[in-house]
C-alpha positions in Angstrom: 68.2 104.5 126.7 69.7 105.5 130.0 72.5 103.0 129.4 73.2 104.5 126.0 73.3 108.0 127.4 75.8 106.9 130.0 78.0 105.4 127.3 77.6 108.5 125.2 78.9 110.5 128.2 82.1 108.4 128.2 82.8 109.1 124.6 82.1 112.8 125.4 85.6 112.9 126.9 86.9 112.9 123.3 84.0 113.9 121.0 82.0 117.0 121.7 78.9 117.0 119.4 76.3 114.4 120.4 76.2 112.8 116.9 80.0 112.2 117.1 79.6 110.4 120.4 76.9 108.2 118.8 79.1 107.6 115.8 82.1 106.7 118.0 80.0 104.0 119.8 78.7 102.7 116.5 82.2 102.5 115.1 83.4 100.6 118.2 80.6 98.1 118.0 81.1 97.7 114.2 84.8 97.1 114.5 84.2 94.5 117.2 82.1 92.5 114.7 84.1 93.0 111.6 87.6 92.6 113.1 86.6 89.3 114.8 84.8 87.9 111.8 87.7 89.1 109.5 90.1 86.7 111.2 88.2 83.7 109.8 87.7 85.5 106.5 91.5 85.9 106.0 92.3 82.4 107.3 89.7 80.8 105.0 90.8 82.9 102.0 87.4 84.5 101.5 88.5 88.1 101.0 86.0 88.7 98.2 83.0 87.1 100.0 82.0 90.4 101.6 82.0 92.1 98.2 79.6 89.5 96.8 77.2 89.7 99.7 77.6 93.5 100.0 76.6 94.1 96.4 73.6 91.8 96.8 72.2 94.6 99.0 71.4 96.5 95.8 69.2 93.7 94.7 67.6 93.6 98.1 66.9 97.3 98.2 65.4 97.2 94.7 63.2 94.3 95.5 61.9 96.0 98.7 61.2 99.3 96.9 59.6 97.7 93.8 57.3 95.2 95.6 56.7 97.0 98.9 58.6 94.5 101.1 60.1 95.4 104.4 63.5 96.9 103.5 65.6 95.6 106.4 64.2 92.0 106.3 64.6 91.9 102.5 68.2 93.0 102.6 69.1 90.6 105.4 67.2 87.7 103.9 68.8 88.1 100.4 72.2 88.6 101.9 71.9 85.3 103.9 70.7 83.6 100.8 73.7 84.8 98.8 76.0 83.7 101.6 74.5 80.2 101.7 74.6 80.0 97.9 78.3 80.7 97.9 78.9 78.1 100.6 76.9 75.5 98.7 78.6 76.0 95.4 82.1 76.0 97.1 81.3 72.7 98.7 79.8 71.0 95.7 81.8 72.4 92.8 85.4 71.7 91.6 85.9 75.4 91.0 88.0 77.5 93.2 86.3 79.7 95.8 87.3 83.0 94.2 85.8 81.8 90.9 82.5 81.0 92.6 82.4 84.2 94.5 83.2 86.2 91.3 80.2 84.5 89.6 77.8 85.1 92.4 79.1 88.7 92.7 78.4 89.4 89.1 75.0 87.8 89.3 74.0 89.8 92.4 75.1 93.1 90.7 73.3 92.2 87.5 70.1 91.3 89.3 70.2 94.6 91.2 70.7 96.6 88.0 68.0 94.7 86.2 65.5 95.4 88.9 66.4 99.1 89.1 66.2 99.5 85.3 62.6 98.4 85.4 61.8 101.1 88.0 64.3 104.0 87.9 62.9 105.7 91.0 64.3 102.8 93.0 67.7 104.3 92.7 66.8 106.9 95.3 67.2 104.4 98.1 70.5 102.9 97.0 72.9 105.7 97.8 72.7 105.2 101.5 73.7 101.5 101.2 76.4 102.2 98.6 78.2 105.1 100.4 77.0 104.7 103.9 77.5 107.3 106.7 78.4 106.4 110.2 77.8 109.9 111.3 74.0 109.5 110.7 73.4 106.3 112.7 70.5 106.3 115.2 69.9 104.5 118.4 68.1 101.7 116.6 71.1 101.0 114.5 73.4 101.1 117.5 71.3 98.5 119.2 71.5 96.4 116.0 75.3 96.7 116.0 75.4 95.8 119.7 73.4 92.7 119.0 75.7 91.8 116.1 78.8 92.2 118.3 77.3 89.9 120.9 76.4 87.4 118.2 80.0 87.5 116.8 81.6 86.7 120.1 79.1 83.9 120.9 79.4 82.4 117.5 83.2 82.5 117.4 83.6 81.4 121.0 81.7 78.1 120.3 82.8 77.5 116.7 86.3 78.8 116.3 87.9 75.4 116.7 85.5 73.8 114.1 86.0 76.7 111.7 89.8 76.3 112.0 89.5 72.6 111.4 87.5 73.2 108.3 90.3 75.4 107.0 92.7 72.5 107.3 90.3 69.7 106.1 87.9 71.4 103.7 84.8 69.8 102.2 84.3 67.0 104.7 80.8 65.9 105.8 81.6 66.8 109.5 82.2 70.4 108.6 79.1 70.9 106.4 76.8 72.5 109.0 79.7 74.6 110.3 80.4 76.0 106.9 76.8 76.9 106.3 76.5 78.6 109.7 79.6 80.6 109.0 78.3 81.6 105.6 75.0 82.8 107.1 76.8 84.6 110.0 79.2 86.4 107.7 76.4 87.5 105.4 74.6 89.0 108.4 77.8 90.8 109.5 78.2 92.3 106.0 74.5 93.2 105.5 74.3 95.1 108.9 77.7 96.7 108.5 76.8 98.0 105.0 74.0 100.2 106.5 76.6 102.0 108.7 79.6 102.3 106.4 78.4 101.4 102.9 79.4 98.6 100.5 82.6 100.2 99.4 84.2 100.1 102.9 82.9 96.9 104.5 85.5 94.7 102.9 88.3 96.8 104.3 86.9 96.7 107.8 86.9 92.9 107.6 90.3 92.4 106.0 92.6 95.1 107.2 92.5 94.5 111.0 92.8 90.7 110.5 95.7 91.2 108.1 97.5 93.4 110.6 96.9 90.8 113.3 98.3 88.0 111.1 101.4 90.0 110.3 102.2 90.5 113.9 101.1 87.3 115.5 102.4 83.8 115.7 99.2 82.1 116.7 95.5 82.2 116.0 94.7 83.5 119.5 97.3 86.3 119.0 95.9 87.1 115.6 92.4 87.4 117.0 93.3 89.8 119.8 95.7 91.9 117.7 93.0 92.2 115.0 90.5 93.3 117.5 92.8 95.9 119.0 93.9 97.1 115.6 90.3 97.5 114.4 89.2 99.4 117.5 92.2 101.7 117.4 91.9 102.4 113.7 88.1 103.0 114.0 88.5 105.6 116.7 91.6 107.3 115.3 90.0 107.5 111.8 86.8 108.9 113.2 88.6 111.5 115.3 90.9 112.5 112.4 87.9 113.0 110.1 86.5 115.6 112.5 89.7 117.7 112.5 89.3 120.9 110.4 92.7 120.3 108.8 91.5 116.9 107.4 87.7 117.2 107.1 87.4 113.9 105.2 84.6 111.3 105.1 84.5 109.3 108.3 84.3 105.9 106.7 87.2 106.6 104.3 89.3 108.0 107.2 88.8 104.8 109.2 89.7 102.6 106.3 92.8 104.6 105.5 93.9 104.4 109.2 93.4 100.6 109.0 95.6 100.5 105.9 98.2 102.7 107.6 98.3 100.4 110.7 98.8 97.4 108.4 101.7 99.2 106.6 103.3 100.0 110.0 102.9 96.4 111.2 104.4 95.1 108.0 107.4 97.5 108.4 107.8 96.5 112.0 107.7 92.8 111.1 110.4 93.2 108.4 112.7 95.5 110.3 111.9 94.9 114.0 112.5 92.1 116.5 109.7 89.8 115.0 111.9 89.3 112.0 
């Protein structure tokens, strides 16, 4: 806790209320994970994967509320199961990945709605996961995001080369375990991120920084670092802008809009600037 308080003091140079300092740290940790994971999402053409996994959270929440399961474990477990299912079907089916993701996405949403329709009071626990609110994160969630950020860097440090190879030579036996690990890892990123920013915004936090990095870079390494910088910058700018009285908008929406704005500026710079 002393370490967290010291970090909060650093963010106190910009943000005055204590909850804003906590939110700024949470957003920084969240962007570290989503921006780095998003590089592989964009390169592997899995932009709709986060949507499918994110909407499975509804089914996980409904299962936990209806049967008395642990909420966090149920959501994480079902998310990983959905991620592994998509990976399995993508490797063993002749259908395109977007078709498979669309089918799993529809099934996950239908399962959640079916479970909720049996017990209407279960809807009371869904709004937090659907909309999310980074301004209400607590110290436990910050520790979870810190662990996720550490997992992201360790995972990508050791497996980036294999993941890049599987993009070039898909569906080979040598890449099987790597693809399944990536599916489980990405599902964890989405499931934990959903609790901070909600289902509606997770996809943008994964895609927008990586897209900005790809527009400006000429190598995978450059794309990774530019995506990381773009995500961190947009996260803090968006959070700060949302606190201004003149704007007074939702923090998550402001962060996503800032990400989209940075992507637009990067695209304009690429088309008109020296990188052209």
